[in-house]
N, C-alpha and C positions, 0 to 999 in steps of 0.2 A: 375494696379488694377487687383486683382484676386477675382473672385466670385465663391464660392464653392457651388454646389447644395446640397440640402437635398434630398436624394434618399430613397424612400420607395416602397415596392412592396408586392404583395400577389398573390396567385394562382400558379398553376403548369401547365407546358406545354401549352396547348391550351387555358387556362383560366388565364394565367399570365398577370398581368398589372403592369407597372412601372410608378411611378410618379417621375419626376425630378423637384424640386422646387427651384427657385432662388428668394432671397429677394433682391429687387432693391430699396434701401432706405426703405420707408414704403410700397412700392408696391410689387406685387407678379407676377412672370412669372412661369407658371406651364406647363410642358409637360406631357401628358398622352399618354403612348406608349405601344404597345404590338404586338407581331408577326412581320409582315413585316411593319416596322415603316415608316411613311410618314406624310404629313400634310393633314388631311381630313377636319378640321374645326378650326377656331380661334374665340374665344369669348372674349369679353372685358366687364368686369363689373366695373362700377364706382359707388362708394358709394354715396348716396344722403342723406346728413345730415338731411334735413328737413323731408324726408320720413322715415328715419332710415331703408333704404333698398337699394339694388343695382339695377341699371338699366343696362341691358345687351344688347349688340349688337353682331351679329354673321356674319361671312363670311364662307360659306361652299363651298368646291370644288365640282363642279358638279359630280354627281354620287356617292358621299360619304355620309355617314349617321352619322358622329360623331357630327353633329351640336347640337342635342338634349342634349347629355351628356356633351359636352363642355359648353353649356349654363347653364345647371343645376349646374355644378361644379363651374363655374365662379361666378354665382349669389350667391351661398352659401358662397364661400370664401369672396366675396366682402361684403356681408351683415353681416356675423358673425365676420369678422375681421375688418370691417369698413375701407376698403381700395380699391384701384384699383387693379383688378386681371385680368391678361390675361391668357387664357387657350388655348393651342394648343393641339389638339387631333388627333392621328393617330394610329388606331389599325386595323390590318388585319390578320385574320387567314382564310385559305381556307375552304369553306364549313362548317361553324359552324352549329351545330345542336341547337335546341331551348334551351336545358339544358346548353350547353356551353355559349351561348349568355347571358342567365339569370345569370350564374355564373360570367361572365365578368362584367356585370352591377352591380351585388352585390359587387364584388371586388372593383369597382370604388367608390361606396358609402362608403365602409369600409375604403379605403385609404383617401378619402376626410375627413371623421371624424377624422382619425388618424392625418392627416396633420393639420387640424384646432386645435386639441388639442396640438400638438407639437408647432405650431406657437404662440398659445395663451400663452403658458408657458414660451416662450423665452423672 
């Protein structure tokens, strides 16, 4: 079996973010990566049919801060696509300033919307 990722990215240099998305049946595995890639947090969203929303659990590597963004993205994917979504996030650029961090977060939201649109149309 061969599974090919859907790859989308935006940003340049210290604000570049890459999404690698794998469709696993009806489920989604997404990697959010940038800079020195690693695993900082893993979030799992499970769509709840009765609530018409996703419930999210997260595991964060101590000292890392990707848990908030992985939780937001997993929840949005799970809720809008009505599926189970696992999001692994690992982004590290040395000594980011406030503007660069803001740009990275904005890029993640842009890519999340782009991915949802792509997966909804397939």
